[in-house]
C-alpha positions as CSV (number, residue, x, y, z in Angstrom):
1,M,49.6,-0.5,-37.9
2,T,53.2,-1.7,-36.7
3,D,56.6,0.0,-35.6
4,T,57.4,-1.1,-39.2
5,D,55.1,1.3,-40.6
6,V,56.6,3.9,-38.6
7,E,59.9,3.3,-39.9
8,R,58.9,2.9,-43.3
9,L,57.1,6.3,-43.4
10,T,60.8,7.8,-42.0
11,G,62.4,5.9,-44.8
12,N,63.2,6.5,-47.8
13,P,60.8,8.8,-49.5
14,R,60.1,7.2,-52.8
15,R,59.8,3.7,-51.5
16,A,57.9,5.2,-48.8
17,I,55.4,7.1,-50.8
18,L,55.0,4.6,-53.9
19,G,54.4,2.1,-51.5
20,M,51.8,3.8,-49.3
21,S,50.1,5.4,-52.3
22,L,49.4,2.0,-54.0
23,P,47.2,0.6,-51.3
24,L,45.9,4.3,-50.3
25,T,44.9,4.2,-54.6
26,V,43.2,0.9,-54.3
27,A,41.1,2.1,-51.3
28,M,40.1,5.3,-52.8
29,L,38.8,3.4,-56.0
30,I,37.0,1.0,-53.8
31,S,35.3,3.9,-52.1
32,Y,34.7,5.9,-55.3
33,V,33.2,2.8,-56.7
34,Q,30.4,3.1,-54.2
35,N,29.4,6.1,-56.0
36,F,29.4,4.2,-59.0
37,I,27.5,1.8,-57.5
38,D,24.9,3.9,-56.2
39,M,24.7,6.1,-59.7
40,A,24.0,2.3,-61.5
41,W,21.5,1.2,-59.2
42,C,19.5,4.8,-59.3
43,S,19.9,4.9,-63.2
44,G,17.5,2.2,-63.3
45,L,15.1,4.5,-61.2
46,G,15.1,7.0,-64.8
47,S,16.4,10.2,-65.6
48,A,14.5,12.0,-63.1
49,A,16.4,10.0,-60.1
50,M,20.1,10.4,-61.3
51,A,19.0,14.3,-61.9
52,A,17.9,14.0,-58.5
53,V,21.2,12.4,-57.6
54,N,23.4,14.7,-59.4
55,V,21.8,18.1,-58.6
56,S,21.8,17.4,-55.0
57,G,25.4,15.8,-54.8
58,P,26.9,18.7,-53.6
59,L,25.6,18.5,-50.0
60,Y,26.3,14.9,-49.7
61,W,30.0,15.9,-50.6
62,I,29.3,18.8,-48.3
63,V,29.2,15.9,-45.7
64,V,32.2,13.9,-46.7
65,D,34.6,17.0,-47.6
66,I,34.4,18.1,-43.4
67,G,36.2,14.5,-42.5
68,I,38.3,14.6,-45.6
69,G,39.8,18.2,-44.5
70,L,40.3,17.1,-40.5
71,G,41.3,14.2,-41.6
72,V,44.3,15.6,-43.6
73,G,44.9,18.1,-40.6
74,A,45.5,15.1,-38.4
75,S,47.4,13.0,-41.0
76,T,49.8,16.1,-41.5
77,A,49.9,17.1,-37.7
78,V,50.4,13.6,-36.5
79,A,53.0,12.6,-38.7
80,R,55.0,15.8,-38.0
81,A,54.8,14.6,-34.5
82,I,55.9,10.9,-35.1
83,G,59.0,12.2,-37.6
84,A,60.1,14.1,-34.8
85,K,59.6,11.2,-32.1
86,D,57.0,13.1,-30.0
87,K,54.7,10.0,-29.2
88,D,53.2,12.0,-26.7
89,R,52.2,14.6,-28.7
90,A,51.2,12.2,-31.6
91,D,48.6,10.7,-28.6
92,G,47.0,14.1,-27.3
93,L,46.9,14.9,-31.3
94,G,45.0,12.0,-31.9
95,V,42.5,12.7,-28.8
96,Q,41.9,15.8,-30.0
97,A,41.2,15.0,-33.7
98,V,38.5,13.0,-32.0
99,L,36.8,15.4,-29.9
100,L,37.5,18.1,-33.1
101,A,35.2,15.6,-35.6
102,I,32.6,15.1,-33.1
103,V,31.9,18.6,-32.4
104,S,32.5,19.7,-36.1
105,A,29.7,16.9,-37.2
106,L,27.4,18.0,-34.9
107,A,27.4,21.5,-36.4
108,A,27.2,20.2,-39.6
109,T,24.2,18.2,-39.2
110,L,22.3,21.3,-37.4
111,V,23.3,23.9,-40.2
112,L,22.4,21.1,-43.1
113,F,18.8,20.6,-41.8
114,L,18.3,24.3,-41.0
115,V,19.5,25.2,-45.2
116,C,18.4,21.7,-46.9
117,D,15.2,23.1,-48.3
118,P,16.1,26.7,-49.4
119,V,19.2,25.3,-51.0
120,L,17.4,22.6,-52.7
121,D,14.7,25.5,-54.3
122,F,17.5,27.2,-55.8
123,M,19.8,24.5,-56.9
124,T,16.1,23.1,-58.8
125,N,15.8,26.7,-60.0
126,G,12.2,26.3,-58.2
127,G,11.7,22.9,-59.2
128,D,10.3,19.7,-57.6
129,T,13.1,19.0,-54.7
130,A,10.9,15.6,-53.2
131,L,13.2,13.0,-55.2
132,C,16.4,15.5,-54.2
133,K,15.4,15.8,-50.2
134,A,15.1,11.6,-50.4
135,Y,18.6,11.4,-51.5
136,V,20.5,13.6,-49.1
137,V,18.7,14.0,-45.6
138,P,19.7,10.4,-44.7
139,Y,23.4,11.4,-45.1
140,F,22.6,14.3,-43.0
141,I,21.3,11.8,-40.2
142,F,24.6,9.7,-40.7
143,A,27.1,12.7,-41.2
144,T,28.8,12.1,-37.6
145,P,30.2,8.6,-38.4
146,I,30.8,9.7,-41.8
147,I,33.1,12.6,-40.5
148,L,34.6,10.6,-38.2
149,H,35.2,8.1,-40.7
150,G,37.3,10.2,-42.2
151,M,39.1,12.0,-39.6
152,L,40.4,8.3,-38.3
153,I,41.2,7.1,-42.0
154,G,43.6,10.4,-42.1
155,M,45.1,9.6,-38.6
156,I,45.8,6.0,-39.7
157,R,47.9,7.4,-42.8
158,A,49.8,9.4,-40.9
159,E,51.4,5.6,-39.2
160,G,52.1,5.1,-42.8
161,S,49.5,2.2,-42.9
162,G,48.2,2.0,-46.4
163,R,47.3,-1.8,-45.9
164,T,44.7,-0.7,-43.0
165,V,42.9,2.2,-45.0
166,L,42.6,-0.6,-47.8
167,Y,41.0,-3.2,-45.8
168,L,38.7,-0.6,-44.2
169,S,37.4,0.6,-47.3
170,V,37.2,-3.1,-49.1
171,L,34.6,-3.7,-45.9
172,S,32.7,-0.5,-46.7
173,C,32.5,-1.1,-50.2
174,V,31.2,-4.8,-49.9
175,I,28.7,-3.3,-47.1
176,N,27.5,-1.1,-49.6
177,L,27.1,-3.4,-52.6
178,S,25.4,-6.0,-50.4
179,L,22.9,-3.2,-49.0
180,D,22.3,-1.4,-52.2
181,P,19.8,-3.7,-54.3
182,V,17.8,-4.6,-51.3
183,L,17.1,-1.5,-49.7
184,I,16.5,0.1,-53.4
185,Y,14.1,-2.4,-55.2
186,T,13.7,-5.1,-52.6
187,L,12.3,-2.8,-50.1
188,G,11.0,-0.1,-52.8
189,W,12.9,2.7,-50.6
190,G,14.6,3.9,-53.9
191,L,16.7,7.1,-53.6
192,T,16.7,6.8,-49.5
193,G,17.7,3.2,-50.0
194,A,20.9,4.3,-51.7
195,A,21.6,7.0,-49.1
196,V,21.1,4.9,-46.2
197,S,23.2,1.9,-47.8
198,T,26.2,4.3,-48.0
199,G,25.7,5.9,-44.6
200,I,25.8,2.2,-43.1
201,S,28.8,1.8,-45.5
202,F,30.7,4.4,-43.3
203,V,29.2,3.1,-39.7
204,I,30.9,-0.2,-39.4
205,P,34.4,0.7,-40.6
206,L,34.6,3.5,-38.4
207,A,33.3,0.8,-35.2
208,A,36.1,-2.0,-36.9
209,G,38.8,1.2,-37.2
210,L,38.1,2.7,-33.4
211,L,38.4,-0.8,-32.0
212,L,41.9,-1.0,-33.2
213,Y,42.9,2.1,-31.4
214,L,40.9,0.8,-28.6
215,R,42.7,-1.9,-28.5
216,G,46.0,-0.9,-28.6
217,R,46.9,-1.8,-32.1
218,T,48.2,1.0,-33.4
219,F,51.3,3.5,-32.9
220,V,49.2,5.9,-31.9
221,S,47.0,5.6,-28.3
222,L,43.8,7.2,-27.9
223,S,43.3,7.7,-24.0
224,F,40.0,9.7,-22.9
225,S,41.1,9.2,-19.5
226,N,41.9,13.0,-19.0
227,L,39.6,14.6,-21.9
228,R,39.8,18.1,-22.4
229,F,40.5,20.9,-25.3
230,R,44.1,21.8,-25.9
231,R,44.5,24.7,-27.7
232,D,47.8,24.2,-28.9
233,Y,47.1,20.8,-30.1
234,L,44.1,21.7,-32.1
235,W,45.4,24.8,-33.7
236,D,48.1,22.6,-35.2
237,L,45.0,20.1,-36.2
238,M,43.0,23.5,-37.5
239,Y,46.2,24.9,-39.1
240,V,46.3,22.3,-42.3
241,G,42.7,20.9,-41.5
242,V,40.6,23.8,-41.4
243,P,42.1,25.0,-44.9
244,R,41.8,21.6,-46.8
245,M,37.9,21.2,-45.6
246,L,37.6,24.6,-47.0
247,E,39.0,24.3,-50.0
248,L,36.8,21.0,-50.3
249,M,33.7,22.4,-49.3
250,A,34.3,25.1,-51.4
251,I,34.5,22.9,-54.7
252,S,31.0,21.4,-53.0
253,F,29.0,24.6,-52.1
254,L,30.5,26.5,-55.2
255,M,28.6,23.5,-57.6
256,I,25.3,24.8,-56.2
257,P,25.0,27.6,-58.8
258,Q,26.9,25.9,-61.4
259,N,24.3,23.1,-61.3
260,M,21.4,25.6,-61.0
261,L,23.1,27.1,-64.3
262,V,23.2,23.8,-66.2
263,V,19.6,23.3,-64.7
264,R,18.5,26.3,-66.3
265,T,20.6,26.1,-69.6
266,G,19.4,22.5,-70.5
267,G,17.1,21.1,-67.8
268,E,16.9,17.5,-66.6
269,T,18.6,16.2,-69.5
270,G,21.5,18.9,-69.2
271,I,22.2,17.7,-65.8
272,V,22.8,14.5,-66.5
273,L,25.1,15.2,-69.6
274,A,26.8,17.5,-67.4
275,L,27.5,15.8,-64.7
276,S,27.0,12.3,-65.0
277,P,30.2,11.6,-67.5
278,Y,32.5,13.4,-64.6
279,K,32.0,10.6,-62.0
280,F,34.5,8.9,-64.8
281,I,37.0,11.9,-64.2
282,M,37.3,11.7,-60.9
283,L,37.2,7.9,-60.8
284,A,40.9,8.2,-63.3
285,V,42.4,10.8,-60.6
286,M,42.0,8.3,-57.4
287,P,45.6,7.5,-58.3
288,A,47.2,11.2,-58.4
289,R,44.9,11.8,-55.1
290,G,46.3,8.8,-53.7
291,M,49.9,9.8,-54.6
292,S,49.0,13.1,-52.8
293,E,47.8,11.6,-49.8
294,A,50.9,9.3,-49.4
295,M,52.8,11.9,-50.0
296,I,51.8,14.4,-47.0
297,P,52.2,12.1,-44.1
298,V,55.8,11.2,-45.7
299,T,57.1,14.6,-46.6
300,S,55.6,16.0,-43.3
301,A,57.5,13.2,-41.4
302,L,60.6,13.9,-42.7
303,Q,60.2,17.7,-42.3
304,G,59.3,17.1,-38.8
305,A,62.8,15.4,-38.3
306,G,64.7,18.0,-40.1
307,R,65.2,16.1,-43.2
308,Y,63.7,19.2,-45.9
309,A,65.9,17.4,-48.9
310,D,64.4,14.2,-48.8
311,A,61.0,16.1,-48.3
312,R,61.8,18.3,-51.7
313,D,62.8,14.8,-53.3
314,G,59.3,13.4,-52.3
315,F,57.6,16.4,-53.8
316,L,59.4,16.1,-57.2
317,Y,59.2,12.2,-57.2
318,T,55.3,12.8,-56.9
319,V,54.5,15.4,-59.3
320,G,56.9,13.3,-62.1
321,M,54.9,9.7,-61.3
322,A,51.6,11.5,-61.1
323,T,51.8,13.3,-64.5
324,A,53.0,10.3,-66.2
325,V,49.8,8.3,-64.9
326,C,47.4,10.8,-65.5
327,A,47.7,11.5,-68.9
328,L,47.8,7.4,-69.3
329,L,44.5,7.7,-67.8
330,A,43.3,10.2,-70.1
331,G,44.3,8.4,-72.9
332,I,42.6,5.2,-71.8
333,I,39.3,7.2,-71.0
334,F,39.2,8.6,-74.3
335,L,39.6,6.0,-76.3
336,A,37.1,3.7,-74.2
337,A,34.2,6.1,-73.4
338,E,31.7,4.5,-75.6
339,P,32.0,1.4,-73.5
340,L,32.4,3.5,-69.8
341,T,28.9,4.9,-70.2
342,W,26.9,2.2,-70.9
343,L,27.2,1.7,-67.3
344,Y,24.5,4.8,-66.7
345,S,23.0,4.3,-70.1
346,Y,21.8,0.5,-69.8
347,S,17.7,0.8,-69.5
348,G,14.9,3.2,-70.0
349,D,15.4,6.5,-70.9
350,M,19.2,6.6,-70.3
351,A,19.7,4.7,-73.2
352,D,18.9,7.1,-75.4
353,L,21.5,9.6,-73.9
354,H,24.4,7.1,-74.4
355,G,26.0,8.9,-77.6
356,E,25.4,12.2,-76.0
357,L,27.3,10.8,-73.1
358,T,30.2,9.3,-74.8
359,R,30.8,12.5,-76.2
360,V,30.8,15.1,-73.6
361,L,33.0,12.2,-71.5
362,R,35.3,12.4,-74.6
363,I,35.4,16.3,-73.7
364,Y,36.1,15.7,-70.2
365,S,39.2,13.9,-70.4
366,L,42.0,15.7,-70.3
367,C,40.6,17.1,-67.1
368,V,42.2,13.9,-65.5
369,I,44.8,15.5,-66.1
370,F,43.9,19.3,-64.9
371,G,42.4,17.7,-62.1
372,G,44.8,14.9,-60.7
373,L,47.8,17.4,-60.8
374,T,45.8,19.9,-59.0
375,M,45.3,17.6,-56.4
376,V,48.7,17.0,-56.0
377,F,50.0,20.3,-55.6
378,S,47.3,20.9,-53.3
379,G,48.7,18.3,-51.3
380,V,52.2,19.6,-51.6
381,L,50.8,23.3,-49.9
382,Q,49.2,21.2,-47.4
383,A,52.4,19.4,-46.4
384,L,54.2,22.3,-46.2
385,R,51.8,23.7,-43.9
386,M,50.6,26.2,-46.6
387,A,47.3,25.2,-47.1
388,L,45.6,28.5,-46.7
389,L,47.0,29.6,-50.7
390,A,45.3,26.2,-52.1
391,T,42.4,26.9,-50.5
392,I,42.3,30.5,-52.0
393,T,43.1,29.3,-55.0
394,I,40.1,26.9,-55.1
395,F,38.1,29.5,-54.4
396,V,39.2,31.6,-57.3
397,R,39.5,28.7,-59.8
398,E,35.0,27.9,-58.7
399,S,34.5,31.6,-58.9
400,V,36.1,31.7,-62.3
401,F,34.1,28.1,-63.1
402,I,30.8,30.3,-62.4
403,G,31.6,33.5,-64.5
404,M,32.7,30.9,-67.1
405,Y,29.2,29.4,-66.7
406,I,27.0,32.2,-66.3
407,I,28.9,32.9,-70.1
408,A,28.3,29.5,-71.3
409,S,24.8,29.3,-70.1
410,G,23.7,32.3,-72.6
411,I,25.2,30.1,-75.6
412,G,24.3,26.7,-75.0
413,M,24.9,23.1,-73.2
414,E,28.2,22.7,-75.4
415,A,30.0,26.0,-74.5
416,I,29.6,24.4,-70.5
417,F,31.2,21.2,-71.1
418,L,34.3,23.2,-73.0
419,C,33.8,25.1,-69.5
420,M,34.9,22.2,-67.5
421,D,38.2,21.8,-69.3
422,L,39.0,25.4,-69.4
423,G,38.3,25.9,-65.5
424,M,40.4,22.8,-64.2
425,L,43.3,24.3,-66.4
426,F,43.4,27.4,-65.1
427,G,43.4,26.0,-61.5
428,M,46.3,23.5,-62.2
429,I,48.3,26.2,-63.7
430,L,47.3,28.8,-60.5
431,M,48.2,25.8,-57.8
432,G,51.0,24.4,-59.7
433,M,52.4,28.2,-59.6
434,F,52.2,28.7,-55.4
435,A,53.5,24.7,-55.4
436,A,56.7,25.6,-56.7
437,Y,56.6,28.4,-55.0
438,G,56.5,26.2,-51.6
439,I,59.2,24.0,-52.8
440,R,61.8,27.0,-54.1
441,Q,60.9,28.0,-49.6
442,L,61.3,24.7,-48.2
443,S,65.0,24.4,-50.4
444,K,66.1,27.4,-48.7
445,K,66.0,24.8,-45.5
446,C,68.4,22.2,-47.4
447,P,71.9,21.9,-46.9
448,S,74.2,23.1,-49.6
449,E,74.5,20.6,-52.0
């Protein structure tokens, strides 16, 4: 992370967003591949193990979401300070972000351990939770490094250094790739081994990232000599970070009753069919998410510098680019669904589900467009410091999802598959309306053209 990164961040918005989104997208793809690695290895343990991973997955994502939310708050606040050329404030915000992440992680760990048993009982509809606990409990133990990692990545993005994020993601993926077969099969730890492998893959990149800051190789300096909470800095971090965190957590938390309804409708097989293909959709929306994550610090820095017209141009450019890329990837997912689903159905009783997994993936393919643009529109609102609107939108969308699932569960699994497309479309339209409103408000600050 150099002064050149900062200059690029505050330069031409289109060039900055494109240049930063490419390494961020690759980094996110690599990070998400870790989830695929776990799923692929765990599929060899049978459909019961796959069902446990899918059912308990929301509890893992709640941990990750806290870190991502705090990271977005740090990215927005620090980038605005950099754009305003206020390095002292940027340094202070960095220290407060670390403290906030540590306190949040400790609180999250305590709460998750307390609610784990009743939540898993509910999610499995009173079934056996042993496999679920084997998978998620290690993530609670690793909650602090996972959350700190998400916050640190947000701070690095604030400086415009997508390459550093990429390097850390490659390191994380290599660690996970190396440890998964050893811990799952060689040591015989099963699902616990998969979770421990992923946890370790967060710890080492976190240590490497912190070392960059402590050795002064970053634009922002982390000095803990005067360690104390600053209310004004905390508010700046939390103003965007907390709504973003709640937005992501709402998705994960409200998946709990959705998954329960799927289990009640289709049993163990139903949860595998409903959730496993969606992993490919999440992978396909990574480019849109990369664009969104690049857009946030770039447009935040431009607003901090008072360059509102350039910020608006950055928003519109990102929306257009994301629309084209998502449409292309949706078509690829639809056409390549059959070979893709072999990844999760290469052996045992999972092979019998290959045809159904392929069909469900094709039904979900439009979600690449709907989900990708929802992420971009949410990013627009975060950069405009209107993150609360994004959070409200997600709560509304997920509540509608639950209502749709309740109705669909009385019809059958086919209706549940279709609910995914309809719910994502509704969310995209609602988030897009709020984003358009925010851009119109920003346009009022632009000089007459």
